[in-house]
N, C-alpha and C positions, 0 to 999 in steps of 0.2 A: 084639356087633359092629354097627356102624352101616352102613347102606346109603344110598348117594346116590340119591335119587329126584327125579323131576319129572313134571309132568302136561302132556301135549300132545295135539295133533291129528296123526294120521298123514296123510301126503300120499297121495293116490289114485294108483293105477297109471297112470291117464291123464295126470295132472299130472306124474308122474315121467318119463314118456316125453317130454313136452314139454321138461322141464328137461334131461334127458339129451341130447336132440337139440341144444338151444341150447349146452349146455356143450361137447359134442363139436365144434361148429363154431366156437366163439368163444374157448375158454379153453385149448386145447391148447398154445399157444405161451407162455403166461404161467406164471410161477413161483408157482403156487397149489396148495393142497391141496384137491382136490375132495372134497366130502362124498359118501360112497356113498349111492346111492338108498335103501337100506334104513334109513338114519339120517335121512332128510329128515322134518322135523316142524315144527309151530308150537308154541312153548312158551306154555302158559297159566299155569302156576305154576312159577317157576324152581326149580332144584335145591335140595334141603335134605337133611340127614342124618337118617335115621330108624332107631331101634332096633327097633321093633315093626312088621314088615311086615304081619302079619295085621290090625293095627289100622288101618294106612293103607288097606289094601284094603277093609276094612269101611266106613271113612269114605267112600271113593270110591263105594261102592255106593249111598250116599244121594242121589247126583245123578241116578240113573236116574228118568226120568219127570218131572223138574223143569223141563226145557226142551225145546222142539221142535227138530227138525233145522233147519238153516239153510244158507245158501250164503255162501261167502267169495269175494271177487273180488280178484284180483291185478292191479295196474296197471302195474308197472314192475320191471325188473331194474336194480339200482343198487349202488353201493358203500355200505357201512355200517360201523359204526353212526353214525360222525361223518364228514361230508364233509371236514372239515379234517384228519382223521387216519384214513383208512379202513383196515380190516383184514379186511373181509368183502365178498363179493359175495352179494347176496340178492334174493329176490323180495319186493317190498313190496306189502302188501295194503291194503285199505280196511276200517277197522273198521266194525262195525255194532252195533245194540243187542243182538242175540242173543249175539254174541261177548262183549260187555262184561258182560251179565247172567250168562253162563256162568262167566266168570272170577270175578265177585263171589260167586257161589254156591259155587264151589270154595274161594275164600278163607275163607268162613264155615265150610264143612264141615271143611276141613283145618286151620283156624286158622293160615293162612300168608298174610300180607298182602304183596302185591307193592308195591314202592315206585314203579315206573315206570308211566307210562301205556302201555297195551297198544297196540303197533304190530304188527299181524299181519305176520310176515315168515318166510321160509324161507331159512336160510343154505345156499348151494349151494357156496361155496368160502371158504377162509381163506388169509390171506397175512400176511407181516410188512410193516410200513409201509416199511421200508427197501427191500424188493423192489418195493413199489408205485411208488417213485420212478423205477424204470426201465421201468414199464409204458408202452407206446406210447400208450395211451388213458388220460388222466388224468381224464376225465369220462365217466361211464357212466350213461345213462338211457334204456334200451331200453323203449319203451312196449309193454305187452302187455294182452291182455284174456283172462286165464285165470281159470277158475272151479273151485271144488270144493264139493261138498255135504258138510256136516259132520253125520254121524249118530251118531258115537261119539267118545269120548275115551279116552286111554290113560294108565295109570300105568307109567312107564318106570323101569328101573334104569340108572344111568349108571356106566360103568367107564372111568377114564382110562388110556390106554395111550400109549406114546411116539409111536405112529403116529396118535393121535387118539382121541376117546372112542368107546366102543361102547355101544349102547343095546339093552336087552332089555325086551320087553313083559312086564310082570307081570300086568296086568289090562286088559281092554277093557270099557268101559262104554257100552252103547247109550243114547243120550239119551232115546228114547221107544219 
């Protein structure tokens, strides 16, 4: 049986609190599906199907000690992924060399090449474009200065449910 996996960075408790506070004050009146705090993450390697979980975990262990901890900075809350046809609300971050290096090393280790340029973001809500058309605010660009230290990455299992995806941590890998 194949399992759907992805590699990501878990969001810190401190950042989750900031997100929850903003979501509670700004999104309650909109027709959106809010992502539960426990599912907030930054995707480094997008989902793929894997037959051999043990092999995936062993490969992930190879990243340990290969890169130092680093800091991520988030600059705004905005609609995504496309301004012309939004379907998400997310925190958008600023990329840095450490994040890019981490992704490249993971791609080599896992033999999973990502096709898109890495834009660090955390999806906090999803919606249908047709619902967006009735939103009172068609432009969203809330400036923020939120930070998070990245000291570990996670191998997640993703299970799709009608209410949204559920993520289970299979392995935590400390960077150094």
